[in-house]
Structures are given as structure tokens and as C-alpha cells.
gemmi code that builds the backbone of each chain (N, CA, C; Angstrom):
import gemmi

chains = {
    "A": [
        ("LYS", (0.755, -1.325, -0.006), (0.123, -0.145, 0.091), (0.781, 1.388, 0.147)),
        ("ALA", (0.606, 2.313, -0.922), (1.552, 3.358, -0.937), (1.214, 4.077, 0.268)),
        ("GLY", (2.202, 4.719, 0.733), (2.076, 5.864, 1.677), (1.440, 7.152, 1.573)),
        ("VAL", (1.523, 7.946, 2.766), (1.307, 9.371, 2.260), (2.168, 10.050, 1.335)),
        ("THR", (1.674, 10.873, 0.415), (2.732, 11.611, -0.456), (2.386, 12.930, -0.150)),
        ("GLN", (3.497, 13.819, -0.507), (3.503, 15.293, -0.189), (4.086, 15.935, -1.293)),
        ("THR", (3.552, 16.740, -1.980), (4.219, 17.526, -3.100), (3.954, 19.114, -2.832)),
        ("PRO", (5.321, 19.854, -3.204), (6.369, 19.632, -3.600), (7.385, 19.185, -2.259)),
        ("ARG", (8.555, 18.561, -2.515), (9.037, 18.177, -1.463), (9.967, 19.587, -0.816)),
        ("TYR", (10.536, 20.368, -1.578), (11.171, 21.440, -1.170), (10.686, 22.638, -1.901)),
        ("LEU", (10.647, 23.737, -1.190), (10.010, 25.185, -1.707), (11.082, 26.317, -1.139)),
        ("ILE", (11.072, 27.270, -1.921), (12.050, 28.562, -1.438), (11.069, 29.619, -1.805)),
        ("LYS", (10.608, 30.373, -1.008), (9.746, 31.694, -1.187), (10.244, 32.716, -0.411)),
        ("THR", (9.747, 33.967, -0.936), (10.265, 35.231, -0.267), (9.056, 35.590, 0.722)),
        ("ARG", (9.363, 36.728, 1.592), (8.469, 37.155, 2.659), (7.195, 37.617, 1.648)),
        ("GLY", (6.167, 37.473, 2.192), (5.062, 38.102, 1.715), (4.251, 37.362, 0.601)),
        ("GLN", (4.938, 36.509, 0.063), (4.449, 35.602, -0.726), (3.571, 34.603, -0.130)),
        ("GLN", (2.724, 33.787, -0.949), (1.773, 32.747, -0.531), (2.490, 31.365, -1.053)),
        ("VAL", (1.998, 30.423, -0.376), (2.279, 29.066, -0.772), (1.201, 28.072, -0.542)),
        ("THR", (1.325, 27.124, -1.504), (0.268, 25.922, -1.331), (0.795, 24.654, -1.411)),
        ("LEU", (0.682, 23.840, -0.314), (1.250, 22.353, -0.265), (0.344, 21.462, -0.387)),
        ("SER", (0.638, 20.425, -0.970), (-0.428, 19.318, -1.192), (-0.189, 17.864, -0.488)),
        ("CYS", (-1.034, 17.034, -0.218), (-0.895, 15.924, 0.446), (-2.004, 14.802, 0.054)),
        ("SER", (-1.466, 13.702, -0.444), (-2.455, 12.570, -0.636), (-2.356, 11.650, 0.550)),
        ("PRO", (-3.387, 11.265, 1.202), (-3.202, 10.167, 2.225), (-2.937, 8.680, 1.596)),
        ("ILE", (-3.009, 7.801, 2.516), (-3.086, 6.441, 2.306), (-4.332, 6.057, 1.934)),
        ("SER", (-4.353, 5.081, 0.695), (-5.724, 4.858, 0.393), (-6.703, 4.447, 1.409)),
        ("GLY", (-8.074, 5.051, 1.095), (-8.897, 4.455, 2.177), (-8.893, 5.539, 3.440)),
        ("HIS", (-7.953, 6.247, 3.856), (-7.798, 7.032, 4.916), (-8.692, 8.361, 4.625)),
        ("ARG", (-9.384, 8.759, 5.519), (-10.133, 9.621, 5.356), (-9.906, 11.092, 5.900)),
        ("SER", (-9.071, 10.841, 7.302), (-8.588, 11.903, 7.928), (-7.203, 12.445, 7.736)),
        ("VAL", (-6.984, 13.751, 7.646), (-5.838, 14.181, 7.124), (-5.420, 15.360, 8.095)),
        ("SER", (-4.166, 15.130, 8.713), (-3.689, 16.268, 9.610), (-2.445, 16.816, 9.235)),
        ("TRP", (-2.241, 18.298, 9.391), (-1.195, 18.892, 9.273), (-0.202, 19.341, 10.450)),
        ("TYR", (1.239, 19.100, 10.254), (1.749, 19.546, 11.616), (2.994, 20.493, 11.119)),
        ("GLN", (3.564, 21.407, 11.729), (4.550, 22.128, 11.399), (5.782, 21.874, 12.369)),
        ("GLN", (7.158, 21.354, 11.785), (8.046, 21.123, 12.550), (9.316, 21.963, 12.500)),
        ("THR", (9.645, 22.551, 13.486), (10.955, 23.341, 13.504), (11.988, 23.067, 14.767)),
        ("PRO", (13.296, 23.326, 14.533), (13.968, 22.830, 15.649), (13.696, 23.330, 17.023)),
        ("GLY", (13.121, 24.593, 17.082), (12.941, 25.235, 18.474), (11.719, 24.711, 19.041)),
        ("GLN", (10.611, 24.387, 18.287), (9.473, 24.077, 18.789), (8.909, 22.675, 18.573)),
        ("GLY", (9.529, 22.118, 17.779), (9.479, 20.480, 17.755), (7.998, 20.375, 16.539)),
        ("LEU", (7.377, 19.538, 16.738), (6.110, 19.206, 15.909), (4.936, 19.832, 16.460)),
        ("GLN", (4.281, 20.721, 15.583), (3.108, 21.359, 16.331), (1.916, 21.078, 15.390)),
        ("PHE", (0.684, 20.911, 16.154), (-0.275, 20.628, 15.241), (-0.962, 21.624, 14.677)),
        ("LEU", (-1.304, 21.870, 13.447), (-2.017, 22.865, 12.636), (-3.604, 22.710, 12.486)),
        ("PHE", (-3.981, 21.778, 11.875), (-5.434, 21.375, 11.839), (-5.568, 19.748, 10.959)),
        ("GLU", (-6.782, 19.528, 11.244), (-7.378, 18.142, 10.922), (-8.680, 18.300, 10.037)),
        ("TYR", (-8.494, 17.398, 8.727), (-9.864, 17.577, 7.961), (-10.353, 16.099, 7.949)),
        ("PHE", (-11.710, 16.087, 7.726), (-12.078, 14.581, 7.703), (-13.505, 14.948, 6.741)),
        ("SER", (-13.801, 14.341, 5.816), (-14.825, 14.282, 4.780), (-15.008, 15.772, 4.344)),
        ("GLU", (-13.973, 16.482, 4.255), (-13.913, 17.937, 3.716), (-14.147, 18.928, 4.486)),
        ("THR", (-14.203, 18.579, 5.895), (-14.541, 19.573, 7.042), (-13.419, 19.557, 7.794)),
        ("GLN", (-13.184, 20.736, 8.271), (-12.162, 20.853, 9.355), (-12.777, 20.530, 10.719)),
        ("ARG", (-12.071, 19.658, 11.348), (-12.694, 19.416, 12.513), (-11.933, 20.075, 13.887)),
        ("ASN", (-10.870, 19.959, 13.653), (-9.785, 20.502, 14.689), (-8.794, 21.469, 14.220)),
        ("LYS", (-8.450, 22.376, 15.074), (-7.447, 23.426, 14.542), (-6.556, 23.925, 15.796)),
        ("GLY", (-5.089, 23.983, 15.480), (-4.116, 24.135, 16.270), (-4.145, 25.821, 16.686)),
        ("ASN", (-3.101, 26.169, 17.400), (-2.932, 27.665, 17.806), (-1.875, 28.333, 16.838)),
        ("PHE", (-2.680, 28.506, 15.583), (-1.990, 29.147, 14.432), (-2.649, 30.480, 13.789)),
        ("PRO", (-1.914, 31.320, 13.523), (-2.577, 32.533, 12.848), (-3.530, 32.260, 11.549)),
        ("GLY", (-4.370, 32.955, 11.388), (-5.484, 32.693, 10.250), (-4.579, 32.602, 8.886)),
        ("ARG", (-3.490, 33.002, 8.793), (-2.537, 33.065, 7.505), (-2.548, 31.387, 7.054)),
        ("PHE", (-2.791, 30.626, 8.041), (-2.583, 29.248, 7.643), (-3.849, 28.673, 7.643)),
        ("SER", (-4.119, 28.056, 6.410), (-5.735, 27.388, 6.107), (-5.390, 26.193, 5.341)),
        ("GLY", (-6.301, 25.486, 5.197), (-6.502, 24.422, 4.488), (-7.764, 23.988, 4.017)),
        ("ARG", (-7.664, 22.974, 3.116), (-8.642, 22.296, 2.678), (-8.609, 20.822, 2.337)),
        ("GLN", (-10.031, 19.955, 2.283), (-9.670, 18.818, 1.701), (-10.716, 18.477, 0.794)),
        ("PHE", (-10.472, 17.654, -0.173), (-11.265, 17.353, -1.363), (-12.250, 15.959, -1.260)),
        ("SER", (-13.004, 15.834, -2.067), (-13.832, 14.493, -1.821), (-12.959, 13.384, -1.794)),
        ("ASN", (-11.825, 13.466, -2.446), (-11.220, 12.106, -2.636), (-10.050, 11.970, -1.586)),
        ("SER", (-10.151, 12.816, -0.409), (-9.442, 12.811, 0.877), (-8.122, 13.592, 0.555)),
        ("ARG", (-7.744, 13.989, -0.549), (-6.504, 14.537, -0.665), (-6.707, 16.122, -0.102)),
        ("SER", (-5.558, 16.404, 0.363), (-5.670, 17.926, 1.076), (-4.614, 18.971, 0.768)),
        ("GLU", (-4.875, 19.998, 1.003), (-3.856, 21.187, 0.557), (-3.775, 22.102, 1.619)),
        ("MET", (-2.553, 22.847, 2.007), (-2.774, 23.694, 2.869), (-2.076, 25.042, 2.254)),
        ("ASN", (-2.508, 25.976, 2.726), (-1.994, 27.335, 2.460), (-1.570, 28.254, 3.489)),
        ("VAL", (-0.362, 28.868, 3.104), (0.083, 29.951, 4.050), (0.297, 31.250, 3.315)),
        ("SER", (-0.561, 32.191, 3.611), (-0.547, 33.471, 3.056), (0.443, 34.409, 3.720)),
        ("THR", (0.839, 35.460, 2.963), (1.702, 36.633, 3.455), (2.830, 35.962, 4.484)),
        ("LEU", (3.651, 35.105, 3.670), (4.694, 34.323, 4.345), (5.793, 35.229, 5.189)),
        ("GLU", (6.033, 34.718, 6.328), (7.119, 35.274, 7.370), (8.332, 34.405, 7.294)),
        ("LEU", (9.534, 34.928, 7.729), (10.661, 34.188, 7.939), (10.506, 33.028, 8.855)),
        ("GLY", (9.731, 33.063, 10.042), (9.356, 32.214, 10.905), (8.648, 30.975, 10.361)),
        ("ASP", (8.067, 31.123, 9.109), (7.098, 30.137, 8.622), (8.217, 29.006, 7.922)),
        ("SER", (9.581, 29.252, 7.713), (10.434, 28.131, 7.370), (10.310, 27.157, 8.353)),
        ("ALA", (9.988, 25.885, 7.812), (9.963, 24.734, 8.846), (9.796, 23.356, 7.682)),
        ("LEU", (9.553, 22.475, 8.300), (9.282, 21.179, 7.835), (7.537, 20.981, 7.804)),
        ("TYR", (6.723, 21.050, 6.968), (5.433, 20.699, 7.023), (5.031, 19.472, 6.708)),
        ("LEU", (4.482, 18.709, 7.707), (4.305, 17.238, 7.585), (2.612, 16.991, 7.398)),
        ("CYS", (2.502, 15.870, 6.513), (0.878, 15.644, 6.556), (0.812, 14.313, 7.073)),
        ("ALA", (-0.366, 14.119, 7.809), (-0.477, 12.760, 8.522), (-1.756, 12.226, 8.129)),
        ("SER", (-2.230, 10.829, 7.892), (-3.342, 10.421, 7.589), (-3.684, 9.394, 8.544)),
        ("SER", (-5.011, 9.129, 8.883), (-5.505, 7.968, 9.532), (-6.871, 7.663, 9.012)),
        ("LEU", (-7.282, 6.420, 9.174), (-8.414, 5.964, 8.442), (-9.665, 6.917, 8.958)),
        ("LEU", (-10.091, 7.128, 10.257), (-11.241, 7.990, 10.534), (-10.850, 8.960, 11.517)),
        ("GLY", (-9.562, 9.011, 11.878), (-9.126, 10.111, 12.945), (-9.660, 10.008, 14.248)),
        ("THR", (-10.129, 8.771, 14.630), (-10.837, 8.725, 15.962), (-9.659, 8.741, 17.134)),
        ("VAL", (-10.158, 9.220, 18.041), (-9.139, 9.295, 19.215), (-8.445, 8.034, 19.525)),
        ("GLY", (-7.059, 7.844, 19.527), (-6.087, 6.803, 19.479), (-6.005, 6.073, 18.502)),
        ("GLU", (-6.355, 6.562, 17.372), (-5.828, 5.889, 16.267), (-4.427, 6.295, 15.732)),
        ("THR", (-3.737, 5.521, 15.161), (-2.560, 6.007, 14.722), (-2.548, 6.656, 13.393)),
        ("GLN", (-1.734, 7.872, 13.504), (-1.628, 8.539, 12.285), (-0.005, 8.265, 11.590)),
        ("TYR", (-0.183, 8.247, 10.149), (0.992, 7.909, 9.499), (1.465, 9.283, 8.597)),
        ("PHE", (2.730, 9.404, 8.789), (3.049, 10.728, 8.143), (3.730, 10.536, 6.904)),
        ("GLY", (3.844, 11.717, 6.245), (4.564, 11.511, 4.763), (5.807, 12.134, 5.077)),
        ("PRO", (6.544, 12.397, 3.870), (7.926, 12.799, 3.933), (8.094, 14.225, 4.376)),
        ("GLY", (6.968, 15.001, 4.064), (7.249, 16.263, 4.515), (7.492, 17.312, 3.201)),
        ("THR", (7.279, 18.643, 3.359), (7.656, 19.672, 2.445), (8.439, 20.603, 3.310)),
        ("ARG", (9.947, 20.649, 2.713), (10.656, 21.780, 3.384), (10.252, 23.115, 2.871)),
        ("LEU", (10.177, 23.929, 3.447), (9.705, 25.505, 3.000), (10.794, 26.503, 3.649)),
        ("LEU", (11.317, 26.995, 2.798), (12.237, 28.003, 3.149), (11.724, 29.315, 2.809)),
        ("VAL", (11.634, 30.514, 3.614), (11.293, 31.637, 3.389), (12.559, 32.506, 3.632)),
        ("LEU", (12.717, 33.333, 2.443), (13.905, 34.284, 2.368), (13.487, 35.597, 2.506)),
    ],
    "B": [
        ("GLU", (-3.213, 21.176, 30.621), (-2.526, 20.875, 29.231), (-1.839, 19.694, 29.175)),
        ("ASP", (-1.820, 19.200, 28.113), (-0.979, 17.795, 27.965), (0.433, 18.317, 27.819)),
        ("GLN", (1.436, 17.365, 28.465), (2.603, 17.690, 28.378), (3.717, 16.319, 28.251)),
        ("VAL", (4.665, 16.509, 27.215), (5.414, 15.470, 27.076), (6.978, 15.772, 27.134)),
        ("THR", (7.764, 15.394, 28.037), (9.056, 15.316, 28.104), (10.002, 14.156, 27.981)),
        ("GLN", (10.789, 14.335, 26.761), (11.701, 13.152, 26.590), (13.075, 13.569, 27.181)),
        ("SER", (13.796, 12.388, 27.555), (15.202, 12.410, 27.993), (15.749, 11.051, 27.552)),
        ("PRO", (17.287, 11.012, 27.415), (17.942, 12.276, 27.205), (17.771, 13.062, 26.021)),
        ("GLU", (18.299, 14.439, 25.908), (18.081, 14.924, 24.212), (19.004, 14.363, 23.399)),
        ("ALA", (19.897, 13.808, 23.820), (20.952, 13.108, 22.857), (21.568, 11.974, 23.519)),
        ("LEU", (21.732, 10.887, 22.829), (22.302, 9.895, 23.390), (23.151, 9.078, 22.316)),
        ("ARG", (24.758, 8.951, 22.836), (25.633, 8.153, 22.094), (25.787, 6.761, 22.494)),
        ("LEU", (25.730, 5.897, 21.654), (25.962, 4.396, 22.183), (26.872, 3.784, 21.221)),
        ("GLN", (27.736, 2.742, 21.772), (28.478, 1.982, 21.051), (27.538, 0.733, 20.380)),
        ("GLU", (27.755, 0.403, 19.273), (27.182, -0.619, 18.530), (27.043, -2.001, 19.710)),
        ("GLY", (25.710, -2.445, 20.052), (25.631, -3.514, 20.765), (25.468, -2.998, 22.459)),
        ("GLU", (25.633, -1.847, 22.658), (25.416, -1.224, 23.855), (23.901, -0.978, 24.071)),
        ("SER", (23.147, -1.861, 24.923), (21.739, -1.563, 25.173), (21.408, -0.276, 25.951)),
        ("SER", (20.305, 0.418, 25.644), (19.920, 1.465, 26.741), (18.426, 1.505, 26.499)),
        ("SER", (17.922, 2.606, 27.393), (16.547, 3.127, 27.418), (16.493, 4.658, 27.142)),
        ("LEU", (15.393, 4.995, 26.558), (14.705, 6.328, 26.307), (13.590, 6.618, 26.973)),
        ("ASN", (13.524, 7.817, 27.591), (12.351, 7.893, 28.481), (11.544, 8.959, 27.938)),
        ("CYS", (10.224, 8.720, 28.168), (9.028, 9.736, 27.755), (8.149, 9.892, 28.868)),
        ("SER", (8.172, 11.174, 29.596), (7.414, 11.419, 30.857), (6.186, 12.052, 30.124)),
        ("TYR", (5.020, 11.855, 30.671), (3.985, 12.642, 30.013), (2.755, 12.910, 31.295)),
        ("THR", (2.188, 13.984, 31.098), (0.870, 14.361, 31.779), (0.037, 14.500, 30.964)),
        ("VAL", (-1.261, 13.891, 30.933), (-2.249, 14.047, 29.827), (-3.659, 13.682, 30.687)),
        ("SER", (-4.676, 14.241, 30.414), (-6.138, 14.069, 30.876), (-6.678, 13.054, 29.929)),
        ("GLY", (-6.688, 11.899, 30.553), (-7.320, 10.723, 29.944), (-6.594, 10.195, 28.713)),
        ("LEU", (-5.556, 9.542, 28.992), (-4.648, 9.194, 27.728), (-5.478, 7.992, 26.939)),
        ("ARG", (-5.490, 8.522, 25.664), (-6.107, 7.731, 24.607), (-4.979, 7.061, 23.647)),
        ("GLY", (-3.836, 7.365, 23.899), (-2.686, 6.646, 23.181), (-1.543, 7.212, 23.495)),
        ("LEU", (-0.355, 6.298, 23.511), (1.072, 7.015, 23.422), (1.960, 6.454, 22.316)),
        ("PHE", (2.326, 7.147, 21.477), (2.939, 6.947, 20.231), (4.278, 7.142, 20.440)),
        ("TRP", (4.994, 5.985, 19.654), (6.536, 6.411, 19.281), (6.873, 6.345, 17.901)),
        ("TYR", (7.669, 7.293, 17.438), (7.879, 7.244, 15.981), (9.448, 7.363, 15.858)),
        ("ARG", (10.046, 7.284, 14.920), (11.440, 7.341, 14.435), (11.493, 8.146, 13.417)),
        ("GLN", (12.286, 9.233, 13.463), (12.534, 10.146, 12.423), (14.027, 10.272, 11.890)),
        ("ASP", (14.221, 9.977, 10.772), (15.527, 10.114, 10.132), (15.819, 11.615, 9.525)),
        ("PRO", (16.938, 12.130, 9.367), (17.160, 13.504, 9.033), (16.433, 13.638, 7.558)),
        ("GLY", (15.499, 14.926, 7.352), (15.147, 15.252, 6.282), (13.870, 14.334, 5.943)),
        ("LYS", (13.276, 13.470, 6.780), (12.197, 12.867, 6.574), (11.040, 12.769, 7.395)),
        ("GLY", (9.785, 12.150, 7.387), (8.887, 12.412, 7.974), (8.948, 11.257, 9.012)),
        ("PRO", (8.253, 11.446, 10.321), (8.140, 10.351, 11.260), (7.754, 9.213, 10.761)),
        ("GLU", (8.319, 7.969, 11.305), (7.874, 6.774, 10.783), (7.276, 6.007, 12.163)),
        ("PHE", (6.232, 5.520, 12.117), (5.464, 4.882, 13.071), (6.219, 3.699, 13.703)),
        ("LEU", (6.315, 3.737, 14.908), (6.754, 2.241, 15.549), (5.719, 1.655, 16.349)),
        ("PHE", (5.269, 2.349, 17.393), (4.283, 1.585, 18.433), (3.209, 2.743, 18.966)),
        ("THR", (2.225, 1.930, 19.215), (1.199, 2.565, 19.960), (0.702, 1.901, 21.341)),
        ("LEU", (0.765, 2.388, 22.251), (0.537, 2.017, 23.606), (-0.800, 2.531, 24.175)),
        ("TYR", (-1.905, 1.731, 24.900), (-2.920, 2.523, 25.323), (-3.106, 2.396, 26.731)),
        ("SER", (-2.493, 1.260, 27.595), (-2.743, 1.348, 28.934), (-1.507, 0.879, 29.533)),
        ("ALA", (-1.333, 1.306, 31.031), (-0.321, 1.063, 31.708), (-0.056, -0.371, 31.669)),
        ("GLY", (1.205, -0.813, 31.689), (1.568, -2.205, 31.850), (1.694, -2.781, 30.416)),
        ("GLU", (1.246, -2.165, 29.496), (1.128, -2.687, 27.860), (2.727, -2.610, 27.491)),
        ("GLU", (3.021, -3.747, 26.678), (4.382, -3.862, 26.171), (4.293, -4.187, 24.571)),
        ("LYS", (5.293, -3.676, 24.072), (5.121, -3.962, 22.330), (6.835, -3.826, 22.007)),
        ("GLU", (6.902, -4.969, 21.251), (8.305, -5.222, 20.713), (8.317, -5.211, 19.212)),
        ("LYS", (9.269, -4.935, 18.416), (9.809, -4.954, 17.192), (11.071, -4.817, 16.981)),
        ("GLU", (11.823, -6.009, 16.668), (13.160, -6.280, 16.294), (13.937, -5.797, 17.564)),
        ("ARG", (14.495, -4.839, 17.524), (15.566, -4.743, 18.767), (14.921, -3.341, 19.472)),
        ("LEU", (13.901, -3.177, 19.233), (13.057, -2.155, 20.091), (11.951, -2.647, 20.839)),
        ("LYS", (11.841, -2.244, 22.134), (10.557, -2.567, 23.056), (10.033, -1.356, 23.876)),
        ("ALA", (8.920, -1.245, 23.691), (8.022, 0.129, 24.330), (7.284, -0.479, 25.678)),
        ("THR", (7.306, 0.168, 26.672), (6.718, -0.041, 28.011), (6.077, 1.089, 28.206)),
        ("LEU", (4.993, 1.173, 29.042), (4.160, 2.009, 29.516), (3.726, 1.899, 30.885)),
        ("THR", (3.908, 3.257, 31.664), (3.202, 3.235, 32.935), (2.240, 4.496, 33.070)),
        ("LYS", (1.694, 4.496, 34.177), (0.737, 5.879, 34.371), (1.600, 7.071, 34.039)),
        ("LYS", (2.836, 7.222, 34.062), (3.348, 8.647, 34.056), (4.507, 8.421, 33.224)),
        ("GLU", (5.191, 7.337, 32.679), (6.011, 7.384, 31.414), (6.162, 6.138, 30.647)),
        ("SER", (6.849, 6.489, 29.469), (7.075, 5.305, 28.722), (8.345, 5.163, 28.261)),
        ("PHE", (9.177, 3.966, 28.236), (10.389, 3.669, 27.913), (10.435, 3.054, 26.436)),
        ("LEU", (11.450, 3.256, 25.900), (11.756, 2.698, 24.570), (12.992, 2.239, 24.979)),
        ("HIS", (13.325, 0.856, 24.967), (14.187, -0.080, 25.322), (15.040, -0.645, 23.863)),
        ("ILE", (16.238, -0.213, 23.686), (17.105, -0.570, 22.527), (18.140, -1.688, 22.773)),
        ("THR", (17.996, -2.921, 22.465), (18.685, -3.840, 22.761), (19.841, -4.207, 21.623)),
        ("ALA", (21.029, -4.230, 22.065), (22.083, -4.383, 20.886), (21.912, -3.552, 19.769)),
        ("PRO", (21.970, -2.066, 20.159), (21.669, -1.406, 18.882), (22.863, -1.357, 17.626)),
        ("LYS", (22.324, -1.244, 16.536), (23.247, -1.222, 15.424), (23.194, 0.224, 14.714)),
        ("PRO", (24.253, 0.710, 13.898), (24.456, 1.881, 13.320), (23.277, 2.470, 12.656)),
        ("GLU", (22.278, 1.423, 11.984), (21.118, 1.778, 11.354), (20.102, 2.305, 12.254)),
        ("ASP", (20.128, 2.006, 13.735), (19.076, 2.585, 14.517), (19.545, 4.049, 15.107)),
        ("SER", (20.529, 4.597, 14.494), (20.538, 6.057, 14.603), (19.584, 6.830, 13.888)),
        ("ALA", (18.895, 7.650, 14.869), (17.768, 8.449, 14.280), (17.210, 9.209, 15.444)),
        ("THR", (16.412, 10.108, 15.356), (15.531, 10.776, 16.397), (14.462, 10.091, 16.605)),
        ("TYR", (14.058, 9.811, 18.070), (12.776, 8.939, 18.469), (11.901, 9.961, 19.010)),
        ("LEU", (10.814, 9.952, 18.707), (9.803, 10.956, 18.936), (8.764, 10.257, 19.823)),
        ("CYS", (8.289, 10.897, 20.758), (7.063, 10.219, 21.737), (6.158, 11.297, 21.486)),
        ("ALA", (4.643, 10.972, 21.503), (3.712, 11.830, 21.373), (2.516, 11.038, 22.250)),
        ("VAL", (1.477, 11.910, 22.784), (0.436, 11.386, 23.355), (-0.904, 12.119, 22.865)),
        ("ARG", (-2.024, 11.472, 23.092), (-3.340, 12.016, 22.694), (-4.312, 11.774, 23.977)),
        ("GLY", (-4.789, 12.729, 24.552), (-5.782, 12.661, 25.580), (-7.050, 13.024, 25.165)),
        ("ASP", (-8.079, 13.022, 26.281), (-9.478, 13.285, 26.121), (-9.486, 14.794, 25.551)),
        ("SER", (-8.539, 15.709, 25.858), (-8.866, 17.128, 25.582), (-8.682, 17.586, 24.390)),
        ("GLY", (-8.169, 16.792, 23.467), (-8.234, 17.260, 22.142), (-7.775, 16.109, 20.956)),
        ("TYR", (-7.869, 16.668, 19.868), (-7.502, 15.662, 18.683), (-5.897, 15.600, 18.574)),
        ("ALA", (-5.145, 16.552, 18.698), (-3.940, 16.687, 18.107), (-2.914, 15.685, 18.855)),
        ("LEU", (-1.926, 15.206, 18.308), (-1.000, 14.680, 18.830), (0.058, 15.592, 19.654)),
        ("ASN", (0.456, 15.456, 20.767), (1.300, 16.267, 21.645), (2.621, 15.731, 21.661)),
        ("PHE", (3.402, 16.183, 20.920), (4.882, 15.520, 20.776), (5.897, 16.204, 21.575)),
        ("GLY", (6.855, 15.136, 22.138), (8.101, 15.680, 22.990), (8.938, 16.193, 21.908)),
        ("LYS", (10.215, 16.650, 22.266), (11.200, 17.359, 21.551), (12.024, 16.150, 20.857)),
        ("GLY", (12.167, 14.939, 21.468), (12.865, 13.967, 20.835), (14.009, 13.626, 21.497)),
        ("THR", (14.462, 12.528, 21.243), (15.909, 11.871, 21.623), (16.570, 11.579, 20.473)),
        ("SER", (17.695, 12.303, 20.164), (18.733, 11.828, 19.063), (19.571, 10.853, 19.334)),
        ("LEU", (19.505, 9.683, 18.826), (20.272, 8.804, 19.130), (21.432, 8.471, 18.058)),
        ("LEU", (22.793, 8.175, 18.453), (23.703, 8.003, 17.549), (24.416, 6.682, 17.941)),
        ("VAL", (24.459, 5.689, 17.122), (24.931, 4.274, 17.511), (26.282, 4.208, 16.580)),
        ("THR", (27.520, 4.129, 17.122), (28.690, 4.168, 16.644), (29.265, 2.669, 16.338)),
        ("PRO", (29.772, 2.335, 15.434), (30.261, 1.083, 14.988), (31.353, 0.563, 16.138)),
    ],
}
model = gemmi.Model(1)
for chain_id, residues in chains.items():
    chain = gemmi.Chain(chain_id)
    for i, (resn, *xyz) in enumerate(residues, 1):
        res = gemmi.Residue()
        res.name, res.seqid = resn, gemmi.SeqId(i, " ")
        for name, pos in zip(("N", "CA", "C"), xyz):
            atom = gemmi.Atom()
            atom.name, atom.element = name, gemmi.Element(name[0])
            atom.pos, atom.b_iso = gemmi.Position(*pos), 0.0
            res.add_atom(atom)
        chain.add_residue(res)
    model.add_chain(chain)
structure = gemmi.Structure()
structure.add_model(model)
structure.setup_entities()
């Protein structure tokens, strides 16, 4: 079974620009979560989608948004990029997103903001 | 608020030298404790899920155990390919998100 895939793998942007990242979950998985990983803060939860609806959201500003499509693929968008947005953005999928269910991570998208 | 603390931050072992990594946690209503392995530049790779105190799981040279306050990841006779960052995360009643510790960076030398 193919794992979680993320595109692109690397991105370089400048301050003020916006960026869209894409995630395809494991086949059959309907819950998709996004995390930001930085050396200082570690992994932090951004949001979770299930059946095209955002069910949970972490403590990030409104510049961070996302959506999920009917085939469970998900995108996240960051507008008005700041230097501090440089990070590894990870997508994780699980079958239903129920509490206690294991989340499987993709390889991540490395974003560098200059 | 859920909290996860991993120790040590970094660990260097000789090949074959067994050791343990610690994950201390406070959570309201534990719904799962998760161990992941992460190689540089890659996403976390799932290792184990533990749900209740006393539970143990094993995979090759790794064994994870759980008490009411902490979890241990025991590494028996490690090999250089076990070098990675090991992440611990918990999920409780208070929310959906996985709460991660900062990880233990393990280096196994030949």
C-alpha cells in the first residue's frame, strides 16, 4: 500500500508571498492532519480534516488555512509568508481520525522563506 | 494541558550497547502514547502505539513499555542503522492533536 505523499518536497519563497502544499493520504484514509516542525518548537499541530470539513485546529494564525477534497486529498495554504514560517510541513493520515488511532506521516515539504 | 518530556536529548551508544529512552507525560485521559522514529529530512515513521499502563510492544531490537506517568523505549544491542531521532507523542481526552516531545537524538557508532 502506498504511503502518504506530499508535494512539492522543497520550496523556496520570499517574505510576503503565499504557498500551497499538497498531501495525498494513504488509500482509504479519510482523516488528514497537518503539522509544522521546527528545531525550536518541535512538531506542532496545525489542523485536521475529515470528509472535507475542518474538525480541529491548532494555535496558528489565520494565515494558515487548508482544505480537503472529496477524494481525501488535502492542501494547506500559507499567505503573507514570514521568515518564521520556514519549517518542515508534515501531513499525516489515519482511517477515521478517531481518538487513539495511529497517524501515518508523509515525507514532508521543506519550506524556506527568504 | 498535555505535556511530554523526553530524555535524554541526545544519546551516543556503541554498537551492541543496550539502553533506554524515556518519555514522561501528563495528560488528561490517555487515549494513546505513540513512538515514532525520524531520520534527517524525512517524516516520522510509526513504531508503536500503547494504550494502557502495563502494556508492552516489541519490534526487532526495540521494546516499548508504558506506566501511568512514563514510557520507555528499550533498545537492545543497537546497530548503526538505529541512529535516528525518536519521538514520543500522546493523545488525551482534551483534544484531537498529537502532542509531541522534542525527541531523543540517538547515535550508534560501530
